C-alpha positions, 0 to 999 in steps of 0.5 A: 345121971342120965347118960344119953348115946348116940350112934349116928353114920360118921361123917358130923363134924367136930360143930356139929356134934358140940351143938348137938351135945348142946341140945341134948343136955337143955332138953334132957335139964329143962324135960327130965329135971338133972343138971348138965354136970349130971348129964353124960353123951355118948357119940359112937360114929358108925361107917355105913359097911358096919350098920345095915337096915332093910337087910341091906349095908347101908353102904349099899343102898342108894 
């Protein structure tokens, strides 16, 4: 059973997540030979202040 975890900054709409879930499921079915029913996708929305890149909080990067 494939489990796909997607971590992104907060701000995506429900519609965007639904579209992404469909595209990821289609890809894992086509490439990974899994079934849609066996595929789980978990979205983790992370505030920019809880994400750092290059030693800086993403909320501080312009």
